[in-house]
C-alpha positions as CSV (number, residue, x, y, z in Angstrom):
1,M,2.2,-15.2,-19.6
2,K,4.9,-12.7,-19.4
3,K,3.0,-11.0,-16.7
4,G,3.1,-14.5,-14.5
5,I,6.8,-14.7,-15.1
6,S,7.9,-11.6,-14.0
7,L,6.0,-11.6,-10.8
8,I,7.2,-14.9,-10.0
9,G,10.4,-13.2,-10.6
10,L,9.4,-10.5,-8.5
11,S,8.5,-13.0,-5.6
12,I,11.8,-14.6,-5.5
13,I,13.9,-11.4,-5.8
14,F,11.7,-9.9,-3.0
15,G,11.6,-13.3,-0.4
16,T,15.5,-13.5,-0.7
17,L,16.1,-9.7,-0.1
18,L,14.0,-9.4,3.0
19,G,15.4,-13.0,4.3
20,W,18.6,-11.3,4.3
21,G,18.1,-8.1,5.2
22,E,15.7,-9.5,8.3
23,E,19.3,-11.0,9.6
24,A,21.9,-8.2,8.0
25,I,20.0,-5.2,9.4
26,P,20.0,-6.0,12.7
27,L,24.0,-6.4,12.6
28,L,24.0,-2.7,11.5
29,N,24.6,-0.1,14.0
30,L,21.1,2.8,13.0
31,G,21.2,4.4,16.4
32,E,17.7,6.1,17.3
33,W,16.1,3.8,14.5
34,N,17.4,0.7,16.4
35,I,13.6,1.0,17.7
36,I,12.4,-1.2,14.7
37,D,11.3,-4.4,15.5
38,I,13.2,-5.8,12.3
39,P,11.2,-9.3,12.2
40,F,7.9,-7.9,13.0
41,A,8.6,-5.1,10.0
42,T,9.8,-8.2,8.0
43,F,6.5,-10.0,8.4
44,L,4.7,-7.2,8.0
45,L,6.4,-6.2,4.6
46,S,5.9,-9.8,3.6
47,L,2.1,-10.0,4.1
48,F,1.8,-6.7,1.4
49,L,4.3,-7.7,-0.9
50,V,2.7,-11.5,-1.1
51,L,-0.8,-10.0,-1.4
52,L,0.1,-7.1,-3.9
53,F,1.7,-10.4,-6.3
54,I,-1.5,-11.8,-5.9
55,S,-3.8,-8.9,-6.6
56,L,-1.8,-8.5,-9.9
57,S,-1.9,-11.7,-10.9
58,K,-5.0,-12.7,-12.7
59,D,-4.8,-16.5,-12.4
60,F,-4.8,-19.2,-9.7
61,I,-1.3,-21.1,-10.6
62,V,0.6,-17.7,-10.7
63,G,-0.9,-16.8,-7.2
64,I,0.1,-19.9,-5.4
65,T,3.6,-20.0,-7.2
66,T,4.6,-16.8,-6.3
67,T,3.2,-17.4,-2.7
68,V,5.2,-20.5,-2.4
69,L,8.4,-19.2,-4.1
70,Y,8.2,-16.1,-2.1
71,V,8.2,-17.9,1.1
72,A,11.1,-20.8,-0.2
73,S,13.4,-17.6,-1.2
74,F,12.9,-16.5,2.1
75,L,13.6,-19.3,3.9
76,S,16.3,-20.5,1.6
77,I,18.7,-17.5,2.0
78,K,19.1,-18.3,5.8
79,L,20.4,-21.5,5.1
80,F,22.9,-20.7,2.1
81,L,24.4,-17.9,4.2
82,R,24.4,-19.7,7.4
83,F,22.1,-17.1,9.2
84,H,20.3,-20.7,10.9
85,T,20.9,-24.3,10.1
86,I,17.8,-26.1,9.7
87,Y,16.5,-26.8,13.0
88,S,16.9,-23.4,13.9
89,L,15.3,-21.6,10.7
90,F,11.6,-23.2,12.2
91,S,11.5,-21.4,15.5
92,Q,7.8,-20.9,16.7
93,D,7.5,-17.2,15.7
94,R,8.6,-17.9,11.9
95,I,5.9,-20.7,12.3
96,I,3.3,-18.5,13.1
97,F,4.5,-16.2,10.4
98,L,4.5,-18.4,7.8
99,S,1.2,-19.7,9.0
100,I,-0.6,-16.1,9.1
101,L,1.0,-15.4,5.6
102,L,0.1,-18.4,3.7
103,F,-3.4,-18.6,5.0
104,F,-4.4,-15.1,3.8
105,S,-2.2,-15.3,0.9
106,V,-5.0,-18.6,0.2
107,V,-8.2,-16.7,1.2
108,S,-7.1,-14.0,-1.0
109,I,-6.1,-16.3,-4.2
110,V,-9.3,-18.2,-3.6
111,F,-11.7,-14.7,-3.5
112,L,-9.9,-12.8,-6.6
113,N,-10.5,-15.7,-8.9
114,V,-13.6,-17.2,-8.0
115,G,-15.0,-13.5,-7.9
116,R,-13.4,-12.6,-11.1
117,D,-14.2,-15.2,-12.9
118,Y,-17.6,-15.1,-12.6
119,I,-17.6,-11.2,-13.2
120,T,-15.9,-12.4,-16.5
121,R,-18.3,-14.4,-17.9
122,H,-21.2,-12.9,-16.7
123,A,-19.9,-9.3,-17.6
124,E,-23.4,-8.1,-20.1
125,E,-25.7,-9.4,-17.3
126,I,-23.9,-8.0,-14.4
127,S,-23.8,-4.3,-16.2
128,N,-27.6,-4.7,-16.0
129,V,-27.7,-5.7,-12.4
130,K,-24.9,-3.1,-10.7
131,R,-26.9,-1.6,-8.6
132,K,-29.1,-4.1,-7.4
133,A,-25.9,-5.7,-6.6
134,R,-24.5,-2.5,-3.4
135,I,-22.8,-4.0,-0.4
136,D,-23.8,-2.4,3.0
137,L,-21.8,0.5,4.3
138,A,-23.1,-0.9,7.8
139,F,-20.3,-3.8,7.1
140,P,-17.3,-1.4,6.9
141,V,-17.9,0.9,9.4
142,I,-19.3,-1.8,12.0
143,F,-15.7,-3.5,11.8
144,F,-13.7,-1.0,11.5
145,L,-15.4,0.4,15.1
146,F,-14.7,-3.1,16.0
147,A,-11.0,-3.3,15.1
148,L,-10.5,0.2,17.0
149,L,-12.4,-1.5,20.1
150,T,-10.3,-4.7,20.3
151,S,-6.8,-3.3,20.1
152,S,-7.9,-0.6,23.2
153,I,-9.0,-3.9,24.8
154,A,-5.6,-5.6,24.1
155,V,-3.7,-3.1,25.5
156,V,-5.8,-2.7,28.8
157,V,-5.5,-6.6,29.2
158,E,-2.1,-6.4,28.5
159,G,-1.0,-4.3,30.7
160,N,-2.8,-5.7,33.8
161,A,-2.3,-9.4,33.0
162,I,-5.9,-10.0,33.1
163,L,-5.5,-13.0,30.1
164,E,-2.3,-15.0,29.5
165,L,-1.6,-15.9,25.9
166,P,-0.2,-19.2,25.0
167,F,3.9,-19.2,24.7
168,F,4.2,-18.7,21.3
169,L,1.7,-16.1,20.8
170,N,1.6,-12.4,22.0
171,F,-0.6,-9.5,21.9
172,L,0.8,-7.6,18.7
173,T,0.0,-11.2,16.2
174,V,-2.9,-11.7,17.9
175,I,-4.1,-7.7,16.7
176,V,-2.9,-8.3,13.4
177,M,-4.6,-11.9,12.9
178,I,-8.0,-10.1,14.6
179,A,-7.9,-7.3,12.4
180,S,-7.2,-9.2,9.1
181,L,-10.6,-11.5,10.0
182,L,-12.5,-8.1,10.5
183,T,-10.8,-6.2,7.1
184,I,-12.1,-9.8,5.4
185,L,-15.5,-9.2,7.0
186,S,-15.8,-5.8,6.2
187,F,-15.9,-6.4,2.2
188,N,-14.1,-3.2,1.6
189,E,-10.9,-2.0,0.4
190,I,-11.7,1.7,2.2
191,S,-12.6,0.4,5.5
192,G,-9.6,-2.5,5.6
193,F,-7.3,0.0,5.1
194,F,-8.4,2.0,8.3
195,I,-8.4,-1.3,10.3
196,G,-4.6,-2.0,9.4
197,L,-3.6,1.7,10.0
198,F,-5.5,2.8,13.6
199,S,-5.6,-1.1,15.3
200,I,-1.5,-1.1,15.3
201,S,-1.4,2.7,15.9
202,I,-3.9,2.1,18.6
203,Y,-1.8,-0.8,20.3
204,F,1.1,1.1,20.2
205,L,0.6,4.6,21.1
206,L,-1.8,3.6,24.0
207,S,1.1,1.2,25.5
208,R,3.3,4.3,25.6
209,L,1.1,6.2,26.9
210,V,0.1,3.6,30.0
211,N,4.3,3.0,30.3
212,N,4.8,6.8,30.5
213,S,1.9,7.5,33.0
214,F,0.1,9.6,30.2
215,D,2.4,12.0,30.0
216,V,1.8,13.4,26.6
217,Q,4.0,16.4,26.4
218,S,7.1,14.2,27.1
219,I,6.0,12.0,24.3
220,M,5.6,14.4,22.2
221,V,9.4,15.6,22.3
222,F,11.8,12.7,22.9
223,E,9.3,10.3,21.0
224,K,9.5,11.3,17.3
225,P,11.7,8.1,16.3
226,F,9.0,6.0,17.6
227,F,6.4,8.2,15.7
228,S,7.9,7.6,13.0
229,V,8.0,4.1,13.4
230,V,4.5,3.5,14.7
231,L,3.7,5.4,11.6
232,L,6.2,3.0,8.9
233,Y,4.1,-0.5,10.8
234,S,0.9,0.8,10.1
235,V,1.1,2.2,7.1
236,V,2.6,-0.9,5.5
237,F,-0.1,-3.2,7.5
238,G,-2.7,-1.0,5.9
239,L,-2.0,-1.7,2.7
240,F,-1.8,-5.2,3.5
241,T,-5.7,-4.7,4.6
242,L,-6.6,-2.9,1.7
243,L,-5.4,-5.6,-0.9
244,L,-7.4,-7.7,1.5
245,G,-10.5,-6.2,1.8
246,R,-10.9,-5.6,-1.9
247,S,-10.6,-9.6,-2.6
248,S,-13.1,-9.8,-0.4
249,R,-15.2,-6.9,-1.3
250,I,-14.7,-8.7,-5.3
251,F,-15.7,-12.1,-4.2
252,L,-18.9,-10.6,-2.4
253,F,-19.9,-8.7,-5.2
254,S,-19.8,-11.9,-7.2
255,I,-21.9,-13.0,-5.0
256,L,-24.2,-10.6,-4.3
257,C,-24.4,-9.8,-8.9
258,K,-25.5,-14.0,-9.0
259,K,-28.4,-13.7,-6.7
260,A,-29.5,-10.2,-8.8
261,I,-29.8,-12.1,-12.1
262,Q,-31.3,-14.8,-10.9
263,Q,-34.1,-13.0,-9.2
264,E,-34.1,-11.2,-12.8
265,N,-34.5,-14.1,-14.5
266,A,-37.2,-15.3,-12.5
267,I,-39.4,-12.4,-12.9
268,V,-38.9,-12.3,-16.5
269,S,-40.0,-15.9,-17.4
270,P,-41.6,-17.2,-13.6
271,P,-41.7,-20.8,-13.5
272,L,-45.1,-22.5,-14.0
273,D,-47.1,-24.0,-10.9
274,E,-48.0,-27.8,-11.7
275,E,-51.6,-26.9,-11.6
276,E,-51.3,-24.3,-14.5
277,Q,-48.8,-26.9,-16.5
278,H,-51.4,-29.4,-16.1
279,D,-54.3,-27.5,-17.0
280,I,-52.3,-25.7,-19.9
281,E,-51.5,-29.4,-21.3
282,E,-55.5,-30.4,-21.2
283,T,-56.8,-27.4,-23.1
284,V,-53.5,-28.2,-25.8
285,E,-54.7,-31.9,-26.0
286,K,-58.5,-30.6,-26.5
287,E,-57.8,-28.4,-29.2
288,E,-55.6,-30.9,-31.3
289,V,-59.1,-33.3,-30.4
290,E,-61.2,-30.7,-31.9
291,T,-58.9,-29.9,-35.0
292,E,-59.0,-33.6,-35.6
293,E,-63.2,-34.1,-35.4
294,T,-63.5,-30.8,-38.0
295,V,-61.1,-32.9,-40.5
296,D,-62.6,-35.9,-40.3
297,S,-65.8,-34.5,-40.8
298,T,-64.5,-32.6,-44.0
299,Q,-63.2,-35.4,-45.2
300,E,-66.4,-37.5,-44.6
301,S,-68.7,-34.7,-46.8
302,P,-68.9,-35.8,-50.3
303,L,-68.7,-33.4,-53.1
304,P,-71.8,-33.1,-55.4
305,S,-71.9,-34.8,-58.2
306,E,-73.1,-33.5,-61.9
307,E,-76.6,-35.2,-62.0
308,D,-77.2,-33.4,-58.8
309,N,-76.2,-29.9,-60.4
310,E,-78.4,-30.6,-63.2
311,K,-81.6,-31.3,-61.2
312,N,-80.7,-28.3,-59.4
313,E,-80.5,-26.4,-62.3
314,S,-83.9,-27.4,-64.2
315,S,-85.7,-27.0,-60.8
316,S,-84.5,-23.4,-60.5
317,S,-85.4,-23.0,-64.4
318,T,-89.0,-24.1,-63.6
């Protein structure tokens, strides 16, 4: 209970700080670091923090509460300090940001609670079938490579104007959503971390190379703050996808353990067919009838009387 209250308090504190920082930091003169996209950085940091609170909480209600209070405190500080009005607060970018945050938070909460609950209730049985419930490594590798390919394709499509997205979306947001979905399907936290780390970094680096006609030397000399910002984005998003991959792995592991336990029980005590069951019932009935007949026959045969015994003795003496 104390842990849940602490997590709820931290969600309110960090939601308030990030809500204030998103509005206050752009007003500062940060020099070379003005290249930081504060709303995007706040978006990535919010994803990571909310999933961190959900991972630390071992209760469904606490997880939902921390998510809702984080969003509420993030928006409330903007109204309280009059950064926005109630109408301008819900811009299209912020609605997309909140939708992505709430969607993946709910997915992580469901995965963690369902998986942990089953693992806790069947801990002894799972210890016997752990080796049979391994997750295939093909999934993490395939979806990691697919994430890299998706980021590269997004740069080409955006640079050549091959595809026009709806006005409320941009390619960077699409990459974040696709990378998060691929992380869930990879069912592995290590693969999830590398998906998040490389999907954003490849997008930014390839975009910068295309815009500078692939002049790598000038980029390496004059774009050091740019590399630092890209590394910051990538690490924060990688930590988010790591936690997301962990929740999907726990969920899949519980499903595989459930199937392995069912197979073990089926091998130990296989179910009988209808014909076998019918034959067993017939044999049991026959045995019962035979035992009844033997009991009746013993009851009908009388014991020898005393006169018969004396006659037998006299005959034997003669």
